[in-house]
C-alpha positions as CSV (number, residue, x, y, z in Angstrom):
1,M,-6.2,4.0,-2.5
2,S,-8.0,0.7,-3.5
3,E,-6.2,-2.1,-5.2
4,R,-6.9,-2.7,-8.8
5,K,-9.6,-5.3,-9.4
6,I,-9.0,-8.6,-11.3
7,R,-10.8,-8.3,-14.6
8,V,-12.4,-11.6,-15.5
9,L,-13.9,-12.1,-19.0
10,V,-16.6,-14.8,-19.3
11,T,-17.2,-15.8,-22.9
12,G,-20.6,-17.5,-23.6
13,A,-22.0,-15.5,-20.7
14,N,-25.6,-16.5,-21.6
15,G,-24.9,-20.2,-21.5
16,F,-25.4,-22.6,-18.6
17,L,-21.8,-22.4,-17.4
18,G,-21.3,-18.7,-18.3
19,R,-24.3,-17.7,-16.2
20,N,-23.1,-19.6,-13.2
21,I,-19.6,-18.2,-13.4
22,L,-21.1,-14.6,-13.5
23,L,-23.2,-15.5,-10.4
24,A,-20.2,-16.9,-8.6
25,C,-18.1,-13.8,-9.4
26,M,-20.6,-11.4,-7.8
27,P,-19.8,-11.9,-4.1
28,H,-16.1,-11.3,-4.8
29,L,-15.4,-7.6,-4.6
30,E,-11.9,-8.1,-5.9
31,I,-13.4,-9.3,-9.3
32,E,-14.6,-7.1,-12.1
33,A,-16.6,-9.5,-14.3
34,I,-17.0,-8.8,-18.0
35,A,-19.7,-10.6,-20.0
36,A,-19.0,-11.6,-23.6
37,C,-22.0,-12.7,-25.6
38,R,-24.1,-12.2,-28.7
39,T,-27.4,-11.3,-27.1
40,P,-26.9,-9.0,-24.0
41,E,-30.7,-8.9,-23.4
42,K,-30.5,-12.5,-22.4
43,L,-27.9,-12.0,-19.6
44,I,-29.0,-12.8,-16.1
45,P,-30.7,-9.7,-14.6
46,E,-28.4,-9.7,-11.6
47,F,-25.4,-8.8,-13.8
48,K,-24.7,-5.1,-14.0
49,G,-21.1,-5.1,-15.2
50,E,-19.4,-4.4,-18.6
51,I,-20.8,-6.2,-21.6
52,R,-18.8,-6.9,-24.8
53,K,-21.2,-7.8,-27.5
54,G,-20.1,-9.9,-30.4
55,D,-19.7,-13.3,-32.1
56,L,-16.6,-15.4,-31.4
57,M,-16.7,-16.6,-35.0
58,D,-15.6,-13.0,-35.9
59,A,-11.8,-12.8,-35.9
60,G,-11.9,-9.1,-35.2
61,Y,-14.1,-9.6,-32.2
62,R,-11.8,-12.3,-30.9
63,K,-8.9,-9.8,-31.0
64,S,-10.8,-6.9,-29.4
65,V,-12.7,-8.9,-26.7
66,V,-9.5,-10.0,-24.9
67,Q,-8.1,-6.5,-24.5
68,D,-7.4,-5.3,-21.0
69,V,-8.4,-8.4,-19.1
70,D,-6.5,-10.5,-16.6
71,V,-8.4,-13.8,-16.8
72,I,-10.5,-15.4,-19.5
73,C,-13.1,-18.1,-18.6
74,H,-13.8,-19.5,-22.0
75,T,-17.2,-21.2,-22.0
76,G,-18.5,-19.8,-25.3
77,T,-17.7,-22.8,-27.4
78,W,-19.6,-24.7,-30.1
79,A,-20.2,-28.3,-29.2
80,S,-22.0,-31.4,-30.4
81,M,-22.5,-34.8,-28.7
82,W,-22.3,-36.5,-32.1
83,G,-20.9,-36.1,-35.6
84,H,-20.5,-32.6,-37.1
85,K,-16.7,-33.1,-37.7
86,N,-16.3,-30.1,-40.0
87,F,-18.2,-27.8,-37.6
88,E,-16.0,-28.9,-34.8
89,T,-13.0,-27.6,-36.8
90,T,-14.5,-24.4,-38.2
91,H,-16.8,-23.4,-35.2
92,F,-14.8,-24.8,-32.3
93,Y,-11.2,-25.6,-32.8
94,I,-10.0,-22.8,-35.1
95,P,-11.8,-20.0,-33.1
96,T,-10.6,-21.4,-29.8
97,V,-6.9,-21.6,-30.8
98,D,-7.1,-18.1,-32.3
99,L,-8.7,-16.8,-29.1
100,I,-5.8,-18.4,-27.1
101,E,-3.3,-16.7,-29.5
102,R,-5.0,-13.3,-29.1
103,S,-4.9,-13.8,-25.3
104,I,-1.2,-14.4,-25.3
105,E,-0.7,-11.4,-27.7
106,S,-2.7,-9.2,-25.3
107,N,-0.8,-10.4,-22.2
108,V,-3.8,-12.0,-20.5
109,G,-2.6,-13.5,-17.3
110,R,-4.7,-16.7,-17.3
111,F,-6.8,-18.7,-19.8
112,L,-9.4,-21.1,-18.4
113,M,-10.7,-23.6,-20.9
114,T,-13.9,-25.5,-20.5
115,S,-13.3,-29.2,-21.0
116,T,-14.5,-32.6,-19.7
117,N,-13.0,-35.3,-17.6
118,V,-14.1,-37.9,-20.2
119,I,-11.4,-36.8,-22.6
120,T,-9.2,-39.6,-21.1
121,S,-9.8,-43.3,-20.3
122,P,-12.5,-44.4,-17.8
123,S,-11.6,-45.5,-14.3
124,L,-10.1,-49.0,-14.1
125,N,-9.7,-51.2,-11.1
126,N,-11.3,-48.6,-8.8
127,I,-8.4,-46.2,-9.5
128,P,-9.6,-42.6,-9.9
129,V,-8.9,-40.8,-13.2
130,N,-6.0,-38.4,-12.8
131,D,-6.3,-34.7,-13.6
132,F,-3.4,-34.9,-16.1
133,S,-4.2,-38.2,-17.7
134,P,-3.5,-37.9,-21.5
135,G,-6.5,-37.7,-23.9
136,R,-7.9,-40.8,-25.5
137,R,-9.1,-40.2,-29.1
138,N,-11.9,-42.1,-30.7
139,Q,-13.6,-42.4,-34.1
140,F,-17.1,-41.4,-33.1
141,W,-17.0,-38.1,-31.1
142,P,-15.2,-35.2,-33.0
143,H,-15.8,-32.7,-30.3
144,L,-13.9,-34.9,-27.8
145,N,-11.0,-35.2,-30.2
146,R,-10.9,-31.4,-30.8
147,L,-10.9,-30.8,-27.0
148,I,-7.8,-33.0,-26.8
149,D,-6.2,-31.0,-29.6
150,V,-7.0,-27.7,-27.7
151,D,-5.6,-29.2,-24.5
152,E,-2.4,-30.2,-26.2
153,Y,-2.1,-26.8,-27.8
154,M,-2.4,-25.2,-24.3
155,R,0.3,-27.5,-22.9
156,K,2.7,-26.6,-25.7
157,N,2.1,-22.9,-25.5
158,S,2.0,-22.5,-21.7
159,D,5.5,-21.0,-21.5
160,R,4.5,-17.9,-23.5
161,G,3.3,-15.7,-20.6
162,T,-0.3,-16.7,-20.3
163,K,-1.0,-19.5,-17.8
164,M,-3.2,-22.2,-19.3
165,V,-5.8,-24.0,-17.2
166,T,-7.9,-26.9,-18.5
167,M,-11.1,-27.4,-16.4
168,R,-12.0,-31.1,-16.8
169,L,-15.7,-30.9,-15.8
170,G,-18.0,-33.7,-14.9
171,H,-21.5,-34.1,-16.4
172,F,-23.4,-30.8,-16.0
173,V,-26.6,-31.0,-13.9
174,G,-28.8,-28.1,-12.7
175,K,-31.4,-25.6,-13.8
176,G,-30.9,-24.2,-17.3
177,N,-28.8,-27.0,-18.7
178,T,-30.1,-27.9,-22.2
179,L,-27.2,-29.9,-23.7
180,G,-26.1,-32.7,-21.4
181,L,-26.8,-36.1,-20.0
182,V,-30.1,-35.4,-18.1
183,P,-31.8,-33.4,-20.9
184,A,-30.8,-36.2,-23.3
185,L,-31.8,-39.0,-21.1
186,A,-35.2,-38.0,-19.6
187,P,-37.2,-37.8,-22.9
188,R,-35.6,-41.1,-24.1
189,L,-36.7,-42.9,-21.0
190,R,-40.3,-42.2,-22.0
191,T,-39.9,-44.5,-25.0
192,H,-39.1,-47.6,-22.8
193,L,-36.3,-48.4,-25.2
194,V,-33.4,-47.3,-23.0
195,P,-31.4,-50.2,-21.5
196,W,-29.2,-50.4,-18.6
197,L,-25.6,-50.5,-19.7
198,A,-23.6,-53.2,-17.9
199,Q,-26.4,-53.4,-15.3
200,G,-25.9,-49.7,-14.5
201,R,-23.0,-50.3,-12.2
202,S,-20.6,-47.7,-13.6
203,R,-20.2,-44.5,-11.6
204,M,-21.0,-41.0,-12.9
205,S,-19.1,-37.8,-12.5
206,L,-21.8,-35.2,-11.9
207,I,-21.2,-31.6,-11.2
208,A,-23.9,-29.1,-10.1
209,D,-24.4,-25.6,-11.5
210,T,-23.2,-23.6,-8.5
211,D,-20.2,-25.8,-7.9
212,L,-19.2,-25.3,-11.6
213,G,-19.4,-21.5,-11.2
214,Q,-17.3,-21.6,-8.0
215,S,-14.6,-23.8,-9.5
216,F,-13.9,-21.2,-12.3
217,V,-13.7,-18.3,-9.8
218,L,-11.4,-20.3,-7.6
219,A,-9.1,-21.1,-10.5
220,A,-9.2,-17.5,-11.6
221,L,-8.1,-16.2,-8.2
222,A,-5.7,-18.9,-7.0
223,D,-2.1,-18.1,-6.3
224,K,1.0,-20.2,-7.3
225,L,-0.5,-22.0,-10.3
226,N,1.9,-23.6,-12.7
227,N,2.1,-22.4,-16.3
228,Y,-0.1,-25.3,-17.3
229,E,-2.7,-26.8,-14.9
230,S,-5.5,-29.3,-15.3
231,F,-8.3,-29.9,-12.8
232,N,-10.9,-32.5,-12.4
233,I,-14.1,-30.6,-11.3
234,C,-16.7,-33.1,-10.0
235,G,-19.2,-33.4,-7.2
236,S,-18.5,-35.0,-3.8
237,E,-20.3,-38.2,-4.7
238,F,-20.0,-40.6,-7.7
239,P,-23.4,-42.3,-7.9
240,T,-23.9,-45.3,-10.2
241,T,-25.8,-45.0,-13.4
242,R,-28.5,-47.1,-11.8
243,E,-28.8,-44.7,-8.9
244,V,-29.1,-41.6,-11.2
245,V,-31.5,-43.2,-13.6
246,S,-33.6,-44.6,-10.8
247,F,-33.8,-41.2,-9.2
248,I,-34.9,-39.6,-12.5
249,C,-37.6,-42.2,-12.8
250,E,-38.8,-41.7,-9.2
251,E,-38.9,-38.0,-9.7
252,T,-40.8,-38.1,-13.0
253,G,-42.9,-41.3,-12.8
254,L,-41.1,-42.7,-15.8
255,S,-40.3,-46.4,-16.0
256,K,-36.9,-47.8,-15.3
257,P,-35.1,-49.6,-18.1
258,H,-36.4,-53.1,-18.6
259,F,-33.3,-54.9,-19.7
260,S,-29.5,-54.6,-19.7
261,V,-26.8,-54.8,-22.4
262,P,-23.0,-54.8,-22.3
263,F,-21.2,-51.6,-23.3
264,T,-20.0,-53.3,-26.6
265,L,-23.6,-53.8,-27.7
266,G,-24.5,-50.3,-26.5
267,Y,-21.9,-48.8,-28.8
268,V,-23.1,-51.0,-31.8
269,F,-26.7,-49.9,-31.3
270,A,-25.7,-46.3,-30.9
271,W,-23.7,-46.5,-34.2
272,L,-26.8,-47.9,-35.9
273,M,-28.9,-45.1,-34.6
274,E,-26.4,-42.5,-35.8
275,T,-26.2,-44.2,-39.2
276,L,-30.0,-44.4,-39.6
277,H,-30.7,-40.9,-38.2
278,P,-31.2,-39.2,-41.7
279,I,-34.1,-41.5,-42.4
280,L,-35.6,-41.6,-38.9
281,P,-37.7,-38.9,-37.2
282,G,-36.3,-36.6,-34.6
283,S,-33.8,-33.7,-34.5
284,S,-31.1,-36.0,-33.1
285,P,-30.4,-39.7,-33.0
286,F,-32.1,-41.9,-30.4
287,L,-28.8,-42.9,-29.0
288,T,-25.2,-41.8,-29.8
289,R,-21.9,-43.4,-29.0
290,S,-21.0,-40.2,-27.0
291,I,-23.9,-40.9,-24.6
292,V,-22.6,-44.5,-24.2
293,H,-19.1,-43.1,-23.5
294,L,-20.5,-40.7,-20.9
295,S,-22.1,-43.7,-19.2
296,E,-18.8,-45.6,-18.6
297,D,-17.1,-45.6,-15.2
298,W,-15.9,-42.1,-14.3
299,L,-14.4,-42.0,-10.8
300,C,-12.4,-38.8,-10.9
301,S,-10.5,-37.5,-7.9
302,T,-10.8,-33.8,-7.1
303,D,-8.0,-33.9,-4.5
304,Y,-5.6,-31.9,-6.8
305,A,-8.2,-29.2,-7.3
306,T,-8.8,-29.0,-3.6
307,K,-5.1,-28.6,-2.9
308,K,-4.3,-26.1,-5.6
309,I,-7.4,-23.9,-5.8
310,G,-9.4,-24.8,-2.7
311,Y,-12.2,-26.4,-4.6
312,I,-14.8,-28.3,-2.4
313,P,-18.1,-29.2,-4.0
314,K,-21.1,-28.4,-1.9
315,K,-24.3,-29.1,-3.8
316,D,-26.0,-32.5,-3.7
317,W,-26.4,-34.0,-7.2
318,R,-30.0,-35.0,-6.4
319,V,-31.0,-31.4,-5.8
320,A,-29.4,-30.3,-9.1
321,V,-31.0,-33.1,-11.1
322,R,-34.4,-32.4,-9.5
323,E,-34.1,-28.7,-10.6
324,A,-33.3,-29.8,-14.1
325,L,-36.2,-32.2,-14.2
326,I,-38.6,-29.5,-13.1
327,E,-37.6,-27.5,-16.1
328,L,-37.7,-30.4,-18.5
329,K,-41.2,-31.3,-17.3
330,A,-42.4,-27.8,-17.9
331,N,-41.2,-28.1,-21.5
332,G,-43.0,-31.4,-21.9
333,Y,-39.7,-33.4,-22.0
334,A,-39.0,-32.1,-25.4
335,W,-36.6,-34.1,-27.5
336,P,-33.4,-32.1,-27.3
337,K,-30.9,-31.2,-29.9
338,L,-27.5,-32.8,-29.2
339,S,-25.5,-29.9,-30.6
340,R,-25.4,-26.1,-30.2
341,E,-26.8,-23.7,-32.8
342,A,-24.2,-22.7,-35.3
């Protein structure tokens, strides 16, 4: 008689992260993956498992979708890289907290939450950012503040039967990524107005598509997790901003930045661009303070994730960035929106 499979629900299964988690689940015969999404016809063709169609904004769907599952990989979240404070409450925080409550109510064994390693303070004095560093709120990025709220909620409710796992992810890179640093940066470089920030010396925490998928599967299957866990999920290298931008320019033929400004001026200019956005052309501001924040120094150790779940990143960031740039070029380096559709 075969052992019962581990039923892993992936919300946002059509998104960049959700697709890669489904792909990573497929080689594991002990996993029965379940895709939760609004548009099943957009699922990756390789997926042949159970589909739970619905919208996470619907309270009834949130209650039903968590039934009879062991692990939830929650990637179906609304997000914006600037502003939208009210949407971050109504479309992200409230539905996420309710999904956590419904998971506890339904005796789900483990809840994995998509987060970012930039919810805390940047690396100082060459000391890596710790997996459990407390969140650092700011006045300019509502999504980041709500991520901190969710993380604190998970910590406080981790003794109620469902293990809570915060996945602090680096900057996404890879094919299919439409909301992130590379999609935002490439079209802006074409304007010749993007500066180096602090000479481009800060290090970037990049994480490739396939490594992202594997990290969630490893966290879903790992034994002996504490009631609350937090993992930095990054690549094996931490290239400087200058190295990443120079690589993008070499791959695309775009010009490198022509001048440098300190971070303080970068934040001021970004504030100005956000303020003037309503009267300037474009679907999103030229620069946002969140993009400046992402460009600070993010040296994040993955030692704890290696120890607890066996996470070892394998894909070179250059390969993942190149794959993303090929897609961006095919789309004419279209100016991206910096928020998901409501």
